[in-house]
C-alpha positions in Angstrom: -1.0 23.4 44.7 1.4 25.7 42.9 2.6 28.9 44.6 1.9 32.0 42.6 3.4 34.7 44.8 6.0 35.4 47.5 4.5 35.8 51.0 5.4 38.8 53.2 5.1 39.2 56.9 1.5 40.2 57.7 0.0 38.8 54.5 -3.0 36.5 54.8 -3.7 33.3 52.9 -6.9 31.3 52.7 -6.8 27.6 53.7 -10.2 26.1 53.4 -12.5 28.3 55.6 -9.5 29.6 57.7 -7.7 32.8 57.1 -4.0 32.4 58.1 -1.7 35.3 59.0 1.8 34.9 57.6 4.4 35.5 60.2 8.1 35.8 59.1 10.0 33.6 61.6 13.6 33.4 60.5 16.0 31.3 62.5 15.8 27.7 61.2 16.2 29.2 57.7 16.4 32.9 56.7 13.0 32.8 54.9 11.1 30.6 57.4 7.4 31.5 57.9 4.7 30.4 60.4 1.0 30.7 59.9 -1.6 31.7 62.6 -5.4 31.4 62.5 -6.2 34.0 65.1 -9.9 33.1 65.3 -9.2 29.6 66.4 -5.8 30.2 68.1 -4.2 27.6 65.8 -0.5 28.2 65.1 1.4 26.3 62.4 4.9 26.9 63.7 6.8 24.8 61.1 10.3 24.3 62.3 10.4 27.3 64.7 9.6 24.8 67.4 9.8 21.0 67.6 8.2 18.6 70.0 10.6 15.7 70.2 10.2 12.9 72.8 7.6 15.0 74.6 10.0 17.9 75.0 9.4 21.2 73.3 12.5 22.8 71.8 13.5 25.6 69.6 15.4 25.2 66.3 19.0 25.1 67.4 22.5 24.0 66.7 23.8 22.7 63.4 20.3 22.6 61.7 19.7 26.3 62.4 20.7 29.3 60.3 20.7 31.8 63.2 19.9 30.8 66.8 19.4 34.4 68.0 16.9 35.0 65.1 15.2 31.7 66.0 14.9 32.9 69.6 13.4 36.3 68.5 10.9 34.4 66.3 9.9 32.2 69.2 9.3 35.2 71.4 7.1 36.7 68.7 5.1 33.4 68.3 4.7 33.0 72.0 3.2 36.5 72.3 0.3 35.1 70.2 -0.6 32.7 73.1 -1.8 30.0 70.7 -4.3 27.5 72.0 -2.9 24.8 69.7 0.5 24.6 68.0 1.4 22.3 65.1 5.1 21.8 64.4 7.1 20.3 61.6 8.4 17.7 64.0 6.5 16.0 66.8 2.9 15.9 68.0 0.5 18.8 68.3 0.7 20.8 71.5 -2.4 22.1 73.2 -2.3 25.1 75.6 1.0 25.8 74.0 1.9 29.3 75.5 3.3 28.2 78.9 5.5 25.5 77.3 6.7 28.0 74.7 7.6 30.5 77.4 9.6 27.9 79.4 11.6 26.8 76.4 12.3 30.4 75.5 13.6 31.1 79.0 15.8 28.1 78.8 17.1 29.1 75.4 17.9 32.6 76.7 19.9 31.1 79.5 21.8 28.8 77.1 22.7 31.8 74.9 23.3 34.0 77.9 20.7 36.6 77.0 18.7 38.4 79.6 
């Protein structure tokens, strides 16, 4: 596989028989993207979230370019209410939306954002 173009927010790409929507999700890195297959509710979140030791977390701390941008991206992904979320770190999460909303609320408290 060799990339032949830059991806913009809202673009679509074909992956097998799936059409994936490109979602710009800066935070972990400035150009981070996630990919969503709306028909099946499958979200490839990349490093926007991580599932470490059975705990869902946002990208944060020293390995994150901008924590507030990461939070904004997480809110955007949560609004999709994905049925399944695949992350760059940790196991797949099913019925992901409630766990996403809990970790977002905790992150807002930590950053003192209402």
